[in-house]
C-alpha positions in Angstrom: 16.2 2.6 33.0 16.4 -0.5 30.8 14.3 -0.4 27.7 11.7 -3.1 27.5 12.5 -5.7 24.8 10.1 -5.6 21.9 8.1 -8.8 21.3 9.1 -10.9 18.3 6.2 -10.9 15.8 5.0 -12.9 12.8 4.0 -10.9 9.7 2.4 -11.7 6.4 3.1 -9.3 3.5 1.3 -9.7 0.2 2.8 -8.4 -2.9 6.1 -9.0 -1.1 8.4 -9.7 -4.2 8.6 -6.0 -5.4 7.8 -2.4 -4.8 6.2 -1.3 -1.5 5.7 -4.8 -0.3 9.4 -5.5 -0.8 10.4 -2.4 1.1 8.0 -3.5 4.0 9.7 -6.8 4.0 13.1 -5.3 4.4 12.0 -3.1 7.2 10.3 -6.1 9.0 13.5 -8.1 8.6 15.6 -5.3 10.1 13.5 -5.8 13.2 14.4 -9.4 13.4 10.8 -10.5 13.0 9.5 -13.5 11.0 7.7 -12.8 7.8 5.7 -14.9 5.3 6.1 -13.5 1.8 3.2 -13.8 -0.5 3.4 -13.1 -4.3 3.3 -14.8 -7.7 6.9 -14.1 -8.9 9.3 -16.7 -8.0 12.4 -14.7 -8.8 11.3 -11.7 -6.7 10.2 -13.9 -3.8 13.5 -15.8 -3.6 15.5 -12.5 -3.6 13.2 -11.0 -0.9 13.6 -14.1 1.2 17.4 -14.0 0.9 17.3 -10.3 2.1 15.2 -11.2 5.1 17.6 -14.0 6.1 20.6 -11.8 5.6 19.2 -9.3 8.0 18.6 -11.9 10.6 14.9 -12.6 10.2 13.0 -15.7 9.4 11.5 -15.8 5.8 8.8 -18.1 4.3 8.2 -17.3 0.6 5.0 -18.7 -0.6 3.9 -18.5 -4.3 0.4 -17.2 -4.1 -2.2 -15.7 -6.5 -4.2 -13.4 -4.2 -7.2 -13.6 -6.5 -7.7 -17.3 -5.4 -9.0 -17.6 -1.8 -8.0 -21.2 -1.5 -4.3 -20.3 -2.2 -4.4 -17.4 0.2 -6.0 -19.4 3.0 -3.5 -22.3 2.5 -0.7 -19.7 2.6 -2.0 -18.4 5.9 -2.2 -21.9 7.3 1.3 -22.7 6.3 2.6 -19.5 7.8 1.1 -20.2 11.2 2.3 -23.9 11.0 5.9 -22.8 10.2 6.3 -19.4 11.8 3.7 -19.2 14.5 0.5 -17.2 15.1 0.2 -14.2 12.8 0.4 -10.9 14.5 0.3 -8.5 11.4 -1.2 -9.0 8.0 -0.2 -6.4 5.3 -2.4 -6.3 2.2 -0.4 -4.8 -0.7 -0.6 -7.0 -3.7 -2.2 -5.5 -6.8 -2.3 -5.4 -10.6 -3.8 -2.9 -12.9 -4.2 -1.5 -16.5 -3.1 1.9 -17.7 -5.6 2.8 -20.5 -8.9 4.8 -21.1 -11.8 2.8 -19.8 -13.1 2.0 -23.3 -9.7 0.7 -24.3 -9.7 -1.7 -21.2 -11.0 -5.1 -22.1 -13.8 -6.5 -19.7 -11.6 -9.4 -18.7 -8.7 -7.0 -17.9 -11.0 -4.9 -15.7 -12.2 -8.0 -13.9 -8.8 -9.4 -13.3 -7.7 -6.0 -11.8 -10.7 -6.1 -9.4 -10.0 -9.8 -8.6 -6.4 -9.1 -7.6 -6.5 -5.6 -6.3 -9.8 -5.6 -4.4 -10.7 -9.3 -3.8 -7.1 -10.1 -3.0 -7.5 -7.7 -0.1 -10.7 -9.3 0.9 -9.2 -12.7 0.7 -6.2 -11.7 2.7 -8.3 -10.0 5.4 -10.5 -13.1 5.7 -7.5 -15.4 6.1 -6.1 -13.2 8.7 -9.3 -12.6 10.7 -10.1 -16.4 10.7 -6.9 -16.8 12.8 -6.8 -13.5 14.7 -10.4 -13.3 16.0 -10.4 -16.4 18.1 -7.2 -15.1 19.8 -8.7 -11.6 20.0 -5.5 -9.9 18.9 -3.7 -8.9 15.7 -3.6 -6.1 13.1 -4.5 -5.9 9.4 -3.0 -3.1 7.4 -4.5 -2.2 4.1 -2.1 -0.4 1.8 -4.3 2.2 0.2 -3.9 5.2 -2.1 -5.1 8.7 -2.8 -7.1 7.0 -5.5 -9.2 5.3 -2.8 -11.0 8.6 -2.5 -10.2 10.4 -5.8 -10.5 8.7 -9.2 -8.1 9.9 -12.0 -8.2 9.2 -15.8 -6.5 6.1 -17.4 -6.8 4.1 -14.2 -10.5 3.3 -13.9 -10.1 -0.3 -12.8 -7.5 0.5 -10.2 -9.5 3.4 -8.8 -12.5 1.2 -8.6 -10.6 -1.4 -6.7 -9.2 1.1 -4.2 -12.5 2.8 -3.7 -14.0 -0.7 -2.9 -11.2 -1.5 -0.5 -11.9 1.8 1.3 -15.6 1.0 1.7 -14.9 -2.7 2.7 -12.5 -1.6 5.4 -14.8 1.0 6.9 -17.6 -1.6 7.1 -15.3 -4.2 8.6 -14.0 -1.7 11.1 -17.6 -0.9 12.4 -18.2 -4.6 12.8 -15.1 -5.1 14.9 -16.0 -2.2 17.1 -19.5 -3.6 17.5 -18.1 -6.9 18.7 -15.6 -5.2 20.9 -12.8 -7.0 19.3 -9.2 -6.2 20.0 -8.3 -7.1 16.4 -7.5 -3.9 14.5 -7.8 -2.8 10.9 -6.2 0.3 9.6 -5.5 1.8 6.2 -2.5 3.8 4.8 -3.3 6.2 2.0 -0.2 6.6 -0.1 0.8 9.2 -2.8 2.7 8.3 -6.0 5.5 6.0 -5.2 8.6 5.0 -7.3 8.0 1.3 -7.6 8.7 -1.1 -10.6 5.1 -1.2 -11.5 5.6 1.4 -14.2 8.0 -1.0 -15.9 5.6 -3.9 -16.0 2.0 -2.6 -15.8 -0.3 -3.5 -18.8 -0.3 -0.2 -20.7 -1.9 1.1 -23.8 -0.5 4.6 -23.4 1.8 5.9 -26.1 4.4 7.0 -23.6 6.2 5.1 -20.9 4.0 5.1 -17.7 5.1 7.1 -14.7 3.8 8.0 -11.2 2.0 11.4 -11.0 4.5 13.8 -9.4 5.4 14.5 -6.7 6.9 11.0 -6.3 8.0 9.3 -3.1 10.4 6.5 -2.2 9.1 2.9 -1.3 11.0 3.3 2.0 8.8 6.2 3.0 5.8 4.1 2.2 7.2 1.1 4.2 7.9 3.3 7.2 4.3 4.5 7.2 2.9 0.9 6.8 5.1 -0.5 9.7 4.1 2.5 11.9 0.4 1.8 11.2 1.0 -1.9 12.1 2.6 -0.7 15.4 -0.3 1.8 16.0 -3.4 0.1 14.4 -5.9 1.9 16.6 -5.7 4.9 14.3 -8.3 4.3 11.5 -6.3 5.8 8.7 -2.9 7.4 7.9 -2.2 9.9 5.1 1.3 10.0 3.5 2.5 12.9 1.4 1.4 16.5 1.0 0.0 15.7 -2.4 -2.4 13.1 -0.7 -3.7 15.7 1.7 -4.1 18.4 -1.0 -5.9 16.1 -3.3 -8.3 14.7 -0.8 -9.1 18.1 0.6 -9.7 19.5 -2.9 -11.9 16.6 -3.7 -14.0 17.2 -0.6 -14.4 20.9 -1.3 -14.3 21.4 -5.1 -14.6 18.0 -6.8 -16.0 19.4 -10.0 -13.0 21.7 -10.4 -10.7 18.7 -9.7 -12.5 16.9 -12.4 -11.6 19.6 -15.0 -8.0 19.9 -13.7 -7.4 16.1 -14.0 -9.1 16.1 -17.4 -6.5 18.6 -18.6 -3.4 17.3 -16.8 -4.1 13.6 -15.9 -3.0 12.2 -19.4 0.4 13.9 -19.6 1.2 13.5 -15.9 1.0 9.7 -16.1 3.4 9.2 -19.0 6.9 10.4 -20.0 7.9 11.7 -23.4 9.7 8.4 -24.0 7.7 6.0 -26.2 6.5 2.8 -24.5 8.8 -0.2 -25.4 6.9 -2.7 -27.5 8.4 -5.7 -25.7 7.9 -4.4 -22.1 6.7 -7.1 -19.6 3.1 -7.2 -18.5 2.0 -8.7 -15.1 -1.7 -8.7 -15.3 -2.0 -12.4 -16.1 1.5 -13.7 -15.2 4.2 -12.3 -12.9 6.6 -10.0 -14.6 9.7 -11.4 -13.0 9.3 -14.9 -14.4 7.1 -15.7 -17.3 5.7 -12.1 -17.9 7.6 -12.0 -21.2 10.0 -9.4 -22.7 12.9 -8.0 -20.7 11.3 -9.0 -17.4 11.8 -12.7 -17.8 13.6 -14.2 -14.8 14.4 -10.8 -13.4 14.1 -9.5 -9.8 12.8 -6.0 -9.9 13.4 -5.1 -6.3 11.6 -2.2 -4.5 12.6 0.7 -6.7 11.4 1.9 -10.1 13.1 4.1 -12.6 12.4 7.5 -11.0 14.9 7.6 -8.0 16.2 11.0 -9.2 12.8 12.5 -8.6 11.7 10.6 -5.5 11.2 12.3 -2.1 12.5 10.6 1.1 10.4 12.5 3.6 6.8 13.6 4.2 5.8 16.2 6.7 2.2 14.9 6.3 3.3 11.5 7.5 4.8 13.0 10.6 1.7 15.0 11.2 -0.5 11.9 10.7 1.7 10.0 13.3 1.5 12.9 15.9 -2.1 14.0 15.9 -2.2 14.3 19.7 0.9 16.5 19.8 -0.4 18.8 17.1 -3.8 19.0 18.8 -2.1 19.9 22.1 0.1 22.5 20.3 -3.0 23.9 18.6 -4.9 24.1 21.9 -1.9 25.8 23.6 -1.6 28.3 20.7 -5.3 29.1 20.9 -5.1 29.5 24.7 -2.1 31.8 24.4 -3.9 33.9 21.8 -7.0 34.1 24.0 -4.9 35.3 27.0 -3.1 37.8 24.8 -6.3 39.1 23.5 -7.8 39.5 26.9 -4.7 41.3 28.2 -4.9 43.6 25.2 -8.6 44.5 25.9 -7.7 45.2 29.6 
């Protein structure tokens, strides 16, 4: 039997110049789809667009600050004009500060919220403005374990991710009420080996690092693209650490507070001192104009922790196969009941 040919789709990926966004772009390009790449960094955007074209896809790089709705809406308008109707919008762009709350300046906290939370809101609005009249399309919010569980030294980022979680739940209910066929889903990720730890604004004494266990950007991209293909599921969890953290937070949040108070500082920085000239991307893109070693540099998808990064996640597989696991569980329960009945007889 001949396989049905998959429909060509148009994607918009924010934060497309580096990290998870860059890995998503590569995966989309491998499908031969068209993709509009939104980010601030010109060097990373240009390199990502070259990768898309080399893979046979159509690329439209658009320099965009997600904190500015006018720029985001103009980018969406251009994407539809040059590539066609948007089928999938992936919100991934973010910025943050690594520091205790009282060492984070009010304007830095506000900027993190503007980019990391309002950027998602702006992207979602731009997408829905175009998808709702057509009554089709999917919005994928790239989330985090920190959307449910706050940790020390990342108060601004945790606040933003919690807000995105609440915003997405509210929006999902409204779409269901309106019987819309536009879908919104969220992918909750663990620590991922991205370049952010080389450019995030940090006031830590050591070099920032993701909280182990660490996963690859490609694993995250696989989850994001699966969610885009299956957006009826409200949420996907990636990584055993995500599941363990969220379950612990639901059952023993006070105990988790104490655990993170004891381990959260050391687990987020290495023993290597932070470089004084490291780039910082809160206000300007790190790959061009961020200062220090990052000027004019394409960071790509990966950070510095490849030797510690995991390529697979059993939890991702489980999240993608709820029906199969439920059927297996029901079958096992039925078999156990039959065996118990026979034993009693």
